[in-house]
N, C-alpha and C positions, 0 to 999 in steps of 0.2 A: 199630701201636699197641703200646707197651711196657707191661709190668706195672708198676703203680704200687706203689712201696715206701715206706711211711710210717714204717717202723721205723728206729730209730737203730742204726748199725753199732757194733761194738766200738771202732773207731777214733774215731767221732764221740763216743761216750761218754767215751773217754779224753781227747779234746780238751775236752769240756765240763768234766771234772773239773779239768783243768789251768787253764782260764780261770777257773773259779769259785774255785779256790784262790788264784790271783793277785789276783782282785778282792776276795776276803775279806781279804787282807793289805794291799791298797793303795787300796781304794775303799769305805771305811766311810761309812755315811750321814751322820755328823756332819761328816766331811771334805768330802763333796759339798755339804752345806748351807753350810758355811763358804766354799767356793769361789764359790757363787752370790752371796754377799754381797760378794765382792771384785771387782776390776777384771779378774781373770784367771780366768774360770770354767772354761776348758779345763784339764785335768790333763795337761800335756805329759809329765811323768815317767811317768805311767801309760801314756800313748800309746807312749812309747819302750819300756816294758817289754813291751807287747803286740806292737808292730810290729817292734821290733828284737830284743828278747830272745826272743820266741816265734815271730817270723817271720810273724805273722798279717796284716800289711799286704799280703803277696804271695800270699795264699791263691789268688786267682783268676788270678794271673799265671803263665805257663809257666815251667818250671824253667830253660829255656835263657836266660831273662831274669832269673835269680836269684830267681824266685818259687817257690811251693810246688807249683804245678800241680794244685791241688785243685779242688773243684767248689763250686757254690752251696750244696750240702747242708752242707758244712763251714762255709762262711761263715754260714749260717743258724744253726748251733749257737752260733757266737761271738756273733751278734747276740741270740740268746735270753738269753745270760748278761749281755751288756751292758745289755739291757733290764731284767733282774732287778735290776741294780745302778744303773740310770739313770746309767751311767758318762759323764762329760763328756769324751768323746774323739771325734775326727772319723773314726771307723771307717766308718760307713755312707757318709759323703760322700767320703772319700778312697779307702778300700780297696774300695769297691763302685762308687759312682757315677762318680767320676773315672776309676777303673780301667777300667770297662766302656766309657766313651767313648774312652779311649786304645786299648783293644783293637780297637775298630771302626776307628780311624784308623791302626792299625799303628805307633804312636809308640813304638818299642822303647826308645829311650834314656830317655824319661820313665817308661815302665813299670818299667825297672830301678831308677830312682831311687825310685819309689814302693815297689817291692818291698823295697828295702834300707833303707827308712825314712829316707832322706836328704832326702826331699821329701814334703810334704803337698799333695795336690791338691784342688781344689774346682771343680765345674762351675758356671759363673756363670749358672744358670737358677733362677728363683724356686722355693723349696721347695714351694709349693703347685701346681706344674705337674704335670698328669697325663701318663702315657705317651700319646704321640700328640697331646697338646694344643699349642696355640700358645705360643710363648715369645718373649720380647723379644730383640732383637739390637742391636748397636752399629754405628756407621757406620765404614766404611773410607775414609779420606781420605789420599791421598799416602803410602800404605803404613803409616799409623798408625791407631790405633783411638780413636774418640770416642763417648761416650755414658754413660748411667747405667743400672745394673741393680739391682733391689731384691729384698729377701727372700732373699739368698744365704746359705745355711746354712754355718757354720764358715769363712766367708771370712776371719775375723780371724786364724786360725792357718795359713792356706794359704800355701805358698811359690809355687805356680803356680796361676793361674786359667785355666780352659778357657772361652773366651769365644766365643759364636756371633755372627757378623757378618752384615751385610746383603748381602754378596756370596755368602752360602751356605756360607762356610767356618767352621771351628772353629779358633780361634787360642789358642796358649799364650802367656800374658802373665805375666811375673814380678810377683808380688804387690807388690813394691816400686815398680813403675811405675804402680800404681793407688792411688787414694785409697779406703781401706776404712773406713767409718764404722759402728760398732756401733749397732743400733737396738733399742728395747725388744722383748723376746721373751717370750711366755707361758712357753715352755719355757726355764727358766734354765740348763739343762744342754746345750742346743743353740742357741746364739745365732745370730741372723741379722744381716746387715749390708747396707748399700748400697755398691755398687762404682761408682766414677766413673773413667772413662778419658778423659784429656785429652791426646791425642797420644801414647798409649802404644804402644811397639813391640810387635809380636806376630809369632809364627811360625805360619804356616798348617799345620795338621796334616792336614786332610781335610775332608770334607763334614759340616756341622753336623747336618743333619736326621737321617740314619741313626744318627749317634753319640749324639745327644741321645735319640732314641727308644729305642735299646738301653739306654742308661744309666738312663733313667727306668723302663723296664720292669723291669729288675733291681732297681732301688731299691724300687719298689712291691711286688714279690714278696717281697723279703727284709725289707722293713719289717714285714711280717706276723709274722715271727719275733721281731723286737724287741717288737712289740705283745703277742705271746704271752708273752714274758719279763715284761713289765710286769703282765699279767693274772695270770700264775702266781704272781708274788711277792705281789701284793696279796691274792689268795685264800689262799695259804699263811699269810701273816702274820695275816690276819684270823681264820682258823681257830685259829691258835696263841693269839692274844689272847683269843678267846672261850672257849677252854678254861681259861684262867687267871683271867679276870675273873669275879668272883662277885657275885651279887645275890640277896638273900633266902636267903643261905647255900647257894647252888648255882651251878655254872658257868653263865654267861650263854648259852653255846653249847648248853645243854641245853633251852632253850625252843623249842617246836615251830615257832613262826613264824620264828625265826632259822635253824633247821635247814632249812626249806623254801627260804629265800632262798639259803643256802649251797649247797644241792643244785642249785638252778637255775643258780647261777653256775658250779658245777663242771661241769655239762653244757655250758655255753657255752664254757668254757675247753678242755674236751676236744675239742669240735668245732673250735674255733679252732686247736688243735694240728694236727688233721688237715688243715685248709685251708692252714695255713702250711707244713707239711711237703710237701703236694701242690705248692704253688708252688715251693718250693726244689727238689724233685725234677724238676719240669717245666723249670725254668731249667737244671738240670744236664744233662738228657737232650734238651731241645729238643722234647718231645712236648706238644702242646696248651698251649704256654706262655702265650699271650695269655688263654686261657680260665681256666687255673689261677691266674694272677696276678689277674685280675678277680674271681674267686670269693673268693680269699683277702682281697683288700682290701675287697670288699663286706661281708665278715663281720667282719674283724678290728677295725676302728675302734669299732663299737658295743660289742663285747665288752670291749675294753680299757678304754674309758671307763666302762662299767657296773661292771666289777670295781673300778676305782679309786674310783668314787663310793660303792659299797657299803662298801669298806674305810674310807673317810672317815667314813661314817655310823655304821658298826658299831664303830668305835673311840671313838665318842662324843667327850667333851671333849678327850681327849689327841690325837685325830686332827685337831682344829682348830688345834693349836699349830704354830708355826714350827719348833720343835725336833724334832717327829716328821717323818720323811721322806715321809709319805703325800702331802703336797702336791706333792712333786717328781714322784711317779708320776702323779697326776691331771693335772698340767700337761703331762707328757710324753705321756700318753694323748690329751689334748685337742689338743695340737699335732700329734701323729701322725695324728689323725683328718682333718686337711686336707692333710697332707704327701703329695706325689705323687698327688694326686687324692682327692676325698672318696669316701665309700662310695656316695653317690648317683651320682657320675660313673662309678664302676666298675660299678655295677649297669646303668647305661645302656649302657656299653661291652659288658658281658656280654650284654645283650639283643640287641644288634646282632650280636655274634659268633655266637650260637646261633640267630639269626633268631626271636626271641620278643619282638619289640617290642610295646608297647602299641598297641591299635587306635586 
């Protein structure tokens, strides 16, 4: 049993500062809102700056494959900042989910492409699939793939799709060989799509079940850091607004009832930080990983949604407008609450892991 370290190292704080600075310059709320109204919600220029300019696409990839050789703790810091900005980039889906699946399969050439930002990857498993949960597959017929997969996050910008098949294999399919159709998504900054394969050629990488399980476990664990970023931004922004907004010639934040609501929310966010950091550390060290991930996701979704809902309510009329970015945070929080398993699913998994199931 290793000692749990929830504190941020100097290197992690330096990484945070660098990512936050880049996002401040290239991911302003007005720009994100404008993108959600367009046909190209993904910010590929920002992705290139993060992935190629800063090398963040290869954080989890070994140095010998042109990656950074870092750990999940560093990836968690990046996701916190991306959550704070609701950045419309495929970082979680490519640099974490697809990367973890490829690491399990040992697909070194594709890992190098992901690390050098020449390729964006997407695991063709529905966004709402929990670690260890059942997932849909496609048919293998005469060496080609046939079938339809729904709810695939960031498939629209992927260059390679990692597709599980009914023969138990995980196949790499060029995105151009598939028909990718965007579908309405609650989270406008992380679109989902339907992927149809009709005789698409694929390259078998390895066994799908362990690769998907590893990818989804890392996704669920690090999603908590993104949810932390969402909750932290909404709390900070709400406190700032209530200090400035005046009613009856005094700051609204001075009213006792609102102080109590903010204090309660602050406690929830602090606890979420501990849970998210615990999951990131467990993924990095391999200690009690399943338990730490289940704890983080059982707690993260309700807190992120509560923080965003409180922000919307406490901003009053301005919070209800399309021009204010709060709606983006609420939609991201709500969409994240079912991504990679609901809080209820993770509580059930946790109960089984620690043998505390209901009678």
